[in-house]
C-alpha atoms as one frame of an Amber mdcrd trajectory, in Angstrom:
protein
 -72.436  91.656 126.056 -70.857  88.545 124.609 -68.632  88.928 121.554 -69.754
  87.449 118.245 -67.423  87.285 115.265 -67.724  86.573 111.570 -65.148  84.351
 109.891 -62.537  85.845 107.565 -59.528  84.333 105.823 -56.018  85.782 105.924
 -52.445  84.968 105.096 -49.089  86.676 105.688 -48.613  88.288 102.300 -45.909
  90.937 102.582 -46.161  93.125  99.466 -46.013  96.656 100.841 -47.689  99.953
  99.965 -45.013 102.605  99.439 -46.994 105.791 100.185 -47.761 106.401 103.888
 -50.968 108.339 103.178 -52.328 105.557 100.992 -51.180 102.887 103.457 -52.928
 104.683 106.314 -56.174 105.157 104.385 -56.149 101.595 103.068 -55.494 100.151
 106.531 -58.413 102.099 108.003 -60.929 101.135 105.322 -59.814  97.501 105.219
 -60.322  97.169 108.969 -63.793  98.650 108.612 -64.626  96.122 105.896 -63.171
  93.173 107.798 -60.543  92.515 105.102 -57.712  90.996 107.134 -55.304  90.421
 104.251 -55.474  94.011 103.001 -55.418  95.386 106.554 -52.247  93.452 107.406
 -50.536  94.448 104.182 -51.279  98.154 104.623 -50.600  98.200 108.381 -47.176
  96.605 107.940 -46.494  99.133 105.182 -47.514 102.036 107.395 -45.324 100.738
 110.221 -42.357 100.396 107.856 -42.879 103.983 106.680 -43.945 105.736 109.883
 -42.705 103.522 112.708 -44.327 104.026 116.113 -47.080 106.257 114.676 -48.932
 102.998 113.948 -49.870 102.547 117.626 -51.736 105.831 117.889 -53.510 105.146
 114.593 -54.655 101.708 115.715 -56.059 103.042 118.989 -57.998 105.697 117.078
 -59.379 103.138 114.621 -60.373 100.785 117.437 -62.250 103.535 119.279 -63.773
 105.060 116.143 -64.839 102.017 114.146 -65.101  99.086 116.569 -66.134 100.891
 119.746 -68.942  99.192 121.631 -69.201  96.626 118.860 -66.550  94.767 120.818
 -65.332  96.359 124.034 -62.942  93.421 124.460 -61.297  94.080 121.075 -60.904
  97.782 121.880 -59.365  97.280 125.326 -57.068  94.553 123.972 -55.915  96.849
 121.158 -55.231  99.697 123.585 -53.185  97.364 125.791 -51.078  96.133 122.860
 -50.567  99.645 121.508 -49.467 101.123 124.850 -47.462  98.199 126.258 -44.043
  97.453 124.763 -43.620  94.339 126.906 -46.935  93.014 125.611 -45.819  93.499
 122.017 -42.562  91.663 122.732 -44.526  88.787 124.241 -46.478  88.500 120.980
 -43.268  88.136 118.970 -42.387  91.754 118.252 -44.015  94.689 116.491 -44.924
  92.942 113.224 -46.630  90.051 114.979 -48.383  92.474 117.325 -49.692  94.377
 114.304 -50.953  91.150 112.730 -52.680  90.257 115.993 -54.430  93.621 116.131
 -55.467  93.380 112.470 -57.133  90.017 113.035 -58.758  91.278 116.205 -60.209
  94.468 114.727 -61.183  93.024 111.343 -63.148  90.138 112.837 -64.764  92.155
 115.650 -68.317  93.482 115.358 -68.120  97.203 114.653 -70.013 100.288 115.737
 -69.179 103.859 114.671 -71.317 105.615 117.290 -68.348 107.377 118.900 -67.436
 109.074 115.627 -71.044 109.955 114.834 -71.504 111.517 118.265 -68.306 113.550
 117.969 -69.475 114.834 114.574 -72.861 115.776 116.023 -71.316 117.512 119.038
 -69.045 119.554 116.763 -71.398 120.400 113.917 -75.080 119.513 114.239 -77.344
 122.609 114.300 -79.623 121.103 116.954 -76.734 121.096 119.435 -75.686 124.708
 118.917 -77.387 125.776 122.151 -75.739 122.945 124.067 -72.340 123.907 122.654
 -72.717 127.508 123.798 -73.755 126.460 127.296 -71.064 123.791 127.660 -68.344
 126.239 126.625 -69.015 128.445 129.655 -69.670 125.696 132.229 -67.277 124.267
 134.787 -66.151 120.663 134.409 -68.285 119.685 137.413 -71.368 121.147 135.728
 -70.543 119.348 132.489 -70.106 116.036 134.258 -73.398 116.494 136.101 -75.115
 116.814 132.725 -73.294 113.740 131.419 -74.791 111.669 134.263 -78.379 112.762
 133.593 -80.124 109.723 132.058 -83.132 111.860 131.122 -81.135 113.872 128.598
 -80.604 112.763 124.979 -77.393 110.825 124.370 -75.889 113.498 122.055 -76.265
 116.128 124.797 -74.606 113.852 127.351 -71.862 113.155 124.828 -71.351 116.889
 124.354 -70.879 117.284 128.097 -68.231 114.546 128.106 -66.420 115.986 125.081
 -66.194 119.383 126.762 -65.303 117.939 130.166 -62.504 115.814 128.711 -60.391
 118.740 127.550 -59.307 116.665 124.548 -59.321 117.534 120.877 -57.267 119.540
 118.430 -59.793 122.358 118.022 -60.530 123.259 121.618 -62.432 126.520 121.902
 -63.197 126.268 125.597 -61.318 126.012 128.862 -61.247 123.113 131.260 -60.870
 119.389 131.033 -60.313 116.872 133.786 -59.873 113.237 132.773 -59.462 112.126
 136.386 -62.854 113.615 137.260 -64.367 112.097 134.124 -63.121 108.652 135.128
 -64.587 109.094 138.626 -67.890 110.180 137.088 -68.015 107.065 134.934 -67.235
 104.876 137.963 -70.138 106.481 139.846 -72.457 105.414 137.012 -71.284 101.805
 137.273 -68.997 101.650 134.223 -66.533  98.763 134.179 -63.189  99.803 135.632
 -61.081  98.240 132.870 -63.157  99.972 130.188 -62.854 103.358 131.884 -59.107
 102.942 132.405 -58.539 101.889 128.802 -60.634 104.717 127.359 -58.936 107.361
 129.506 -55.500 105.985 128.583 -56.385 106.024 124.883 -57.723 109.566 125.239
 -54.464 110.726 126.795 -52.313 108.992 124.173 -54.331 110.077 121.125 -55.882
 113.396 122.254 -59.106 112.188 120.614 -62.519 112.542 122.238 -63.867 109.386
 120.578 -61.899 107.340 123.112 -63.601 108.757 126.191 -67.129 108.256 124.825
 -66.861 104.467 124.888 -67.913 104.038 128.566 -70.962 106.259 127.942 -72.050
 104.067 125.055 -71.339 100.883 126.980 -73.581 102.105 129.805 -76.271 102.962
 127.242 -76.253  99.357 126.029 -77.078  97.811 129.395 -80.024  95.417 128.929
 -80.272  96.372 125.240 -81.087  93.790 122.600 -78.645  93.642 119.709 -77.723
  91.690 116.608 -74.647  91.246 114.435 -74.939  91.877 110.690 -72.401  90.172
 108.420 -72.473  90.978 104.706 -70.541  89.664 101.724 -68.962  92.729 100.174
 -68.069  92.635  96.475 -64.400  92.619  95.532 -63.281  96.252  95.272 -62.051
  97.849  92.073 -58.273  98.174  92.145 -55.376  99.897  90.408 -51.974  98.211
  90.587 -53.242  96.106  93.480 -54.545  99.051  95.534 -58.301  99.049  96.283
 -59.597 102.327  94.928 -61.679 103.036  98.027 -58.360 103.993  99.656 -58.340
 107.230  97.644 -60.662 109.249  99.856 -60.883 112.927 100.787 -57.753 112.625
 102.940 -55.517 111.672  99.995 -54.285 113.922  97.193 -55.478 111.539  94.480
 -58.874 111.218  96.137 -59.356 114.990  96.297 -58.360 115.387  92.652 -60.741
 112.612  91.605 -63.639 114.105  93.573 -63.018 117.515  92.023 -63.090 116.098
  88.492 -66.039 113.804  89.262 -68.069 116.790  90.517 -67.378 118.612  87.231
 -67.764 115.689  84.807 -70.562 113.413  86.026 -73.901 114.668  84.761 -75.959
 113.072  87.559 -73.755 114.592  90.237 -73.657 117.994  88.541 -77.462 118.189
  88.570 -77.712 117.114  92.213 -75.030 119.544  93.371 -76.812 122.379  91.568
 -80.044 121.397  93.326 -78.830 120.543  96.829 -75.426 122.214  97.267 -75.507
 125.343  95.138 -72.648 127.721  95.794 -70.607 125.194  97.757 -67.452 123.302
  96.864 -68.350 120.326  94.694 -65.201 118.514  95.781 -66.036 118.943  99.468
 -69.651 117.841  99.027 -68.726 114.823  96.899 -65.860 113.874  99.205 -68.062
 113.812 102.272 -70.924 112.015 100.541 -68.490 109.473  99.099 -67.164 108.813
 102.582 -70.609 107.724 103.727 -71.419 105.970 100.444 -68.296 103.836 100.412
 -65.454 104.530 102.868 -67.483 104.235 106.093 -68.837 100.736 105.348 -68.322
  98.466 108.357 -68.479  94.677 108.481 -69.505  92.879 110.647 -71.759  95.467
 112.216 -73.361  95.675 115.649 -77.002  96.765 115.548 -78.514  97.972 118.811
 -81.492 100.246 119.621 -79.595 103.545 119.445 -77.088 102.732 116.715 -79.283
 103.864 113.806 -80.443 107.160 115.411 -76.843 107.981 116.376 -75.667 107.180
 112.854 -78.391 109.374 111.411 -77.410 112.469 113.390 -73.726 111.874 112.654
 -74.176 111.521 108.901 -76.493 114.529 108.856 -73.881 116.582 110.739 -71.192
 115.731 108.196 -73.278 116.392 105.108 -74.777 119.642 106.411 -71.275 120.880
 107.205 -70.285 120.076 103.598 -73.102 122.325 102.360 -75.597 119.663 101.276
 -79.248 120.346 102.094 -81.010 117.736 104.237 -83.359 116.531 101.528 -80.381
 115.826  99.269 -78.338 113.690 101.654 -79.474 110.205 100.733 -80.071 111.181
  97.114 -76.440 112.234  96.609 -75.077 109.258  98.552 -77.059 106.902  96.332
 -76.010 108.760  93.180 -72.368 108.267  94.111 -72.974 104.535  94.610 -74.724
 104.377  91.258 -71.817 106.168  89.551 -68.970 104.502  91.427 -67.524 103.045
  88.203 -66.964 106.560  86.875 -65.368 107.726  90.119 -63.138 104.660  90.234
 -62.038 105.191  86.631 -60.885 108.690  87.596 -59.088 107.428  90.692 -57.341
 104.691  88.713 -56.228 107.096  85.984 -54.812 109.557  88.506 -53.049 106.891
  90.523 -51.492 105.325  87.448 -50.297 108.733  86.254 -48.768 109.478  89.643
 -46.887 106.184  89.750 -45.702 106.638  86.158 -44.240 110.050  87.051 -42.541
 108.571  90.121
């Protein structure tokens, strides 16, 4: 696949974000949106606050949100993040970070790795596969992963289990050397396999080792690149409010209040998520309504079905019934001004106290 890029502007503005959690969240969302200026600002902030932790974060973002949208951008990012000499050749850590920001922001993006990992972990239709994989040997798992007749989520499950990676392992096994050999036997590009295995080792994240599977699934596929003009985000003290997601304290507080104050959301939660945490349901739906937006986006034959099973996995796990998924996502988009008002108020209070 050739790489196609949209054009974005950027400068070297150096005003920094002083909270590492906000800097991390803002960096991630800005990369997804293709906002180079905001991505650079937040990435440099995160590096100033957390040092070498930036390299692991950037590898995860590349594998999660760019993926097969641009294999070249992912492998280049992994090389920069794992190679001190390479970073020195680019002018040092700050210049290396700027290089990666431009690379990832402008690259076509595809979140299939993350959607597949969500499906493997949580989707009800894969419960049988999970039980079987847990008791299989790595050789048996890898044999399943090579079976082109099986659905892609089942093959992905086999790779996740065979990798031995992940923070919540509930099974034994894992052989990255054997996984690499299995990918080579299928005809995967050597540099892609090597980069994905290296990123898997360095991050302990299964998203990294799914990239060769998806690359192989794209062979001879037709694709297009979608570029959209996103509206300027609402901000508070220069911070885009989309940064306050379910992984930040302010985001969680805002979601909790939003779920109790917004009449549209209250009615929908009563109908589609009765008895479940409103904050959890709203937080997950808001992620897919706003935080997971990617631009530019790669569209290929399996990208929409993979996205569908991933989103469904997330929202079902948050306690939202299937028939309420898109309804609640749309309701959050329709009421984003209210949610942003709450986020802004809470952020301004927190900075005033500080």
